[in-house]
N, C-alpha and C positions, 0 to 999 in steps of 0.2 A: 582371867575372864571365865565366866560360867558357861556351861553348854547352852543354857537358856538364852544368854546374850548372843552367842553365836547363831543359834537357830533364828532368833529375831532378826539378826543382820542378814541372813540368807533370805528370810521371808520378805524383808523390806525390798531387796533387789527383785525378788520374784514378783512382788506386787506391781512394781514399775513395768515389768515385762508381760503382764497379763494379756494385753491385746496380741502381742507377738506369739505368746504361747498358745493362745486360743486359735490363732490362724494356723499355726503349725499342726495343731491337733486336727483341725478341720481338713487340711490338705492331706494328712496321713490317712485319715478315715476315708477320704475319697479314693485313694489308691489302694488302701489296705482292706477295705470292706465294701467292694463295689456292689454286692448284692443288697446291701442295706438301702441303697438309693435306686434299685432297679425299677421301682414302681413309679418314680418321678412324681411323687406326691408332694405338692408345695407345703402342705401342713407338716409333713415330716421334716422338710428342710427348715421350716420356720421354727420348729421346736428344738433344733440343734443348738443354736447359740445360747439360749437360756440354760440349757443343760450343761454345756461346756463351761460357760463362765460362772455358773452357780458352783460347780465342782471346784474350779480353780480358786474361787474366793474362799470357799469353805476350807479346803486343805491348807491354803496359805494362812488363813486366820488361825487355824489349829496350830500350825508351826509357830505363830507369833505368841500364842497364849497356852503354853505348857502342854501342847499336844492334846488338848481337850477335843474329844470326839463330838460330832454333831448329834442331835437327838434323832435324826433320820435323814433320808434323802431330801434334797430340795424339791420344791414344787416344780421347777423346770425339769428335773430328772424324772419325776413321776409323770408329768405330762408327756414327756417324750416317750416313755414306756407305754402309756395308754394309747397314744397315737400310733406307735409302731405296731401294737397289737391290733388296732383297727385297720391298719393298712396291710395286715397279713404278713408282716415281717417276722421271720423266725427269731425265737428268743436267742438262739446261738449267735445270730447276726447282730442283734442289739448288744449283747454282751461283748462281742468282738470289738465294737466301736468303743466301749468303755475301757477295754484292755489296752487298745491303741492309745487312748488318751492318757492312761496311767503310765505307759512306757514313755511317751513324749514328755510328760511332766517330770518323771523320774530323771531322764536324761538332762532336763533343764536344771533340776535341783542339783544333780551331780556336778554339772559345769559351773553352776553358781557357787556351790560350797568350795570347790577347788580354787575359785578366784577370790572368795571372800574370807575363808578360814585358813589360817596358817597350816602348812603341811605338817603331818605328824599325828600324834594321838588325838589332839583336839579335832582335827578334820575327820578322822576315822569315827570318833564318837558322834559327831554331828551327823554323818551319813548313816550310821546305824540307827540313831534315834529317828531320823527323817524316814528311813526305809520302813521301820516298824510302825511308825505312825501312818504312813501312806497305805500299807497293807491292811492295817486295822480299819482305817477309814473306808477303804474299798470294800472289805468284807461286810461292814455294817450297812453301808449304803446300797450295796448290791442286793442284799436281802430285801430291802424295801422296793427296789426297782423290779425284781423278779416277781414279788407279790402283786405289785400294781399291774404288771403285764399280764399275769395269769388271771387276775380278777377281771380286767377289762376284756381279755380275749373270751372268757367264759360268758360275760354279759353280752358282748357285741356279737359273737358268732353263734352261740348256743341258746341264748334266751331272748334275742331280739325278734320282734314280730315279723320283720321283713328279711330274715336271714336267707330264706330260700331265693327270694327275688334278687337279693344282693349277690348271692353266689352265682346266679345265672348271669347277671350283668357283668360281674368280674370275669367270668369265663369268656363272655362275648368280647370284652375289651382286650383280653389277653390272647384272643385268637383261638380259644379252645372250643371244639364243637360241643354244643349243648342243646338241650330241649328248651325252646323259648315259649312254648304254649302258656306256661304259668305266668308269663309276664303280662299278658292281656294288652299288648302293645304291638302295633304293626311295624316291623322293622323295614318294610319295603317303601315306606313313606319318605318324604323329605323331613329332615330333622333339624332342630336347633337345640344344642346341648347348653346346659347352664349349671353353675355352681351357685347355691344360695346359702347365705349365712345371716346372722344377726338375730333380731328380736323375734320375728315371726316368718321364718323362711318358707314354710309350707303354705301359709296364707298368701304370701307373695307369689309363689309358683302357681297356685290355683287361680289367682286373679289374672295372671298373665295368660294362662292357658284359656281362660274364658275370653279374654280380650282377643286372642288369636284364633279362637274357635278351633283349637287343636287338642288332640289327645295328649295325655300327660303320663309320663313314667317317672316315679321318684324313688330313690333309695338313699339311705343314710350314708354320708361320706365320713371322712376322718375329721377329728377336732371340731365337731359341732356343725359341720357343713352338711348340706343336702345336695345330692347330684340328681339332675333332672334332664329329661328330653321332651321337647314339644314336637308333635308329629302331625302333619297334614299334607295334602298334595301340593300346596304352595305356601308353606309356613314362612319361608324366607321373605317372600313378597309381603305377606301379612305383617311380619315383624317390622319391616321397614316402614310400612304405612302407619303402624300404631306405636312405634317406639317413643315418640314424643308425648304420648298420652298415657304411658304406663305409670300407675300410681301404686306404690308399694307401701306396706305398713311402715310406721316410723322405725328408724334404726334397722332396716332390713335391706339387704343388698344382693344384687345378682351380677355374676360375671357370665357373659354369653359368648359362645363360639359362633363361627360362621355356619350358615346352613349347608347341609349335604344330604344326599340321597342314599338310601340303602344302608347296608351294614357298614360299609367303609365310611359313609358320611356320619353314621352313629359314632364310630370310633374317633374319627378325625375331629368332629365337632367337640367331643369330650376333651380331647387334648387341648384344643384351642380354648375351651371354657376354663380349664385349669390354668392355662397360661395367662388368660385375662384376669383370673383370680389373683395371680401374683401382684398385679398392679392394683386391682380393686381393693385388696386387703390393706395395702399401704396408703392408698388414696381413696377412701370410701366415697363412692357416688352411688345413687340408687341403682343405676345400671352401667356396668363397664363392658363395652363390646370389644371383642378381640381385634376386629379390623381397625379400631381406633388406637390400639395400644400394642400392636404386634411387635414393633421394634423394642419398646420398653420391656415387654414380657420376656423377649429373648435375652436381653442384657441382664435382666434381674434374675435369671436362672442361677447366677452365682452372686448373691447379694453383697457379701463383703468385697468381692472383686469389683462389682459395680460401683460401690462407694469409693473404693480406692481409685478407680478410673476417673470418677467424677471430681474427686479431690485434686488429683494430678492435673486434669485438664483445666479446671476453673481457677486453681490457685487462689491468689488474693481476690479474684472476682467472686469467689464463693463466700466471702465473709458476711457476717450478719448485719453489718452497718447499712444505713439507709442509702448511702451512695452506691455501694456495691449492688444493692437491689435495683436501683434505677439503672445502672449500667447493664445488668442482666436483662432487664425488660427491653432496653434499647437494642441490645444484640439479638434477642429473639425476634423483635420486630424487623430488624435488618435482614435476618435470614428469611423470615416469612415473606418479605417483599422482594426476594431475589437479589439481595444486597444492593438495593437501590436506595440511596440516601434521601432522595426527594420523596419517594413513596413512604419511606420510614417516617419522615417528618409528618406527613399527612396522617399516617396510621396512628401515631402516638401524640398528635396535636402539639408539636413543637416546631421551632424554626429549623431549617435545614442546616444552618451553621452550628446550631446546638448539637445536631446529630453528628456532624463532623468532629466537634470538640469531644463528644462522648466516645466516639469510636477511637480517637486518639488516646483518651484516658484508658480505655479497655486494653489497647495494645501495650500501654505502659505497664498496666497491672499484669498482663499475661507474659510480657517479655518477648513476644513473637508477633508477627503480623497475623491479623485475623485470617487472612486467606490461606496461610500455611496450615492452620488447624481447623478449617471450616467444618469438616464433617465431624470431627471429634468434639468440637465445641457445641455443635447442634445437638448431639446425643447427650452430652454432659448437662446441657441446660434442660433437656427433657427429663433427665433423671432427677435433677434438682427439684423440679416441679413436683415430683412424686415423693422423693425421699424427705423433703422438708416437712411433709405431713405424715411421714411413716410412723407406724406403731410398733416397729421391731423393738423388742426389749433391748435395752442397752446394757452392756456388761459394766460392772463396777470396775473402776480402773485404780490407779494408785490411791491409797487412802481407804479408810473403812467406808466412807459414805459414797464413794464412786461418783461424786458430783462432776458434771462436765465442765470443761474449760469455757467460761463465759465469753471469752474473746472470739470464739468461733461459733458459726451457726450450728443449729441442731443437725443440719445436713452433713457438714464437714468435720464436726468435732471428732467423732469416733475414728474415722479413717485417718485423720491427720495425726492423732495420737498413735495409731498403729504404725504409721510411717516413721514417726519420731523414734518409737521404741525399736524398730528394726534397724534404723540408722545407728542408734546408740550401740546396739548389740553387735552389728556386723561391721561398722565403720564405713558402710557404703553410703554415698550421697544419692538420695532418690529425688525425683521431681517434687517440688513443693506444690 
């Protein structure tokens, strides 16, 4: 057997394990590079998966094909570097996350080669070639990542027109004493914070400020977002009055926090707006209000974990077939009516006996009584409403094309494959 044959055999096993490797990297970064996520910026979290899975696919593809190096870093890695620069992350912290990823992947390569390649000179040769390729790959890609970071940091912090205002706002949000006169915005008012994105975020923000008759403070956020605060003596009351008449430009979206007064309201509203953005980014609506999606935003703080939770709780109820969709809608109505079968029947315009039959079918699919998992199921259904429309980039899985398994819904496909991969590797039986 040639060394190329052995490397391809190792790469084939690694390709099947990509979801599990990616999750292991993600968890190790959380514990090993806590400063990287200290700003709690959803855009930074959103850029993580494309970067990780782009790197895994690139390295494994190189091991399959004569250790050919890529032309450069993936767009996912470059985008992560740009967003990290915009978020004020130190370059050393960004590079630390990449080193952690390389360590996790190397350990996986080592374990796989030991299992796949016979012990002796062949195994040693495979490990030497894999190590040399991984180091060479990392050196080449890291150069591009550093260049993208430095270029974005220069443009964003030193040449941007609103850099002074953004620096003041950053200090305010971080609790650093600062001179706020240059903001031209009264921090003693009641505020509503917002995150805007899409086609014309500034136009949407100014239109809403006019509708609310409120002063407006806008600074650029990360990843093409704009951060805003609307201020007036009764801006919360005005927002509730006019929320249904808000008209934004096409393909423009706002995530809005709860109203709050003074500097603490300024800060808390901003955190709420970012949390609402977690949901609004996955389920685009013209306006996403934090008070409507507070629970979802909390759970979606860890998106892969949220997907795994949803998959585990819904099980076969989460499949993409028409019958499963009917059962999910029935269960949502059942919960919304206080688990009253008669009220459920009226709500969804079917006979009460049909409701009873569907509830029995649901329990058969779940394998447990509904009452035993009531709270978990309610949350999982709310997550399914969001994640079925999600725009999160999907990792390519086994095979070059990375096509999802058509038997599963877009909501559950990725998480289910992750569970299966972990099961295969560890021999542990996990909830379906």
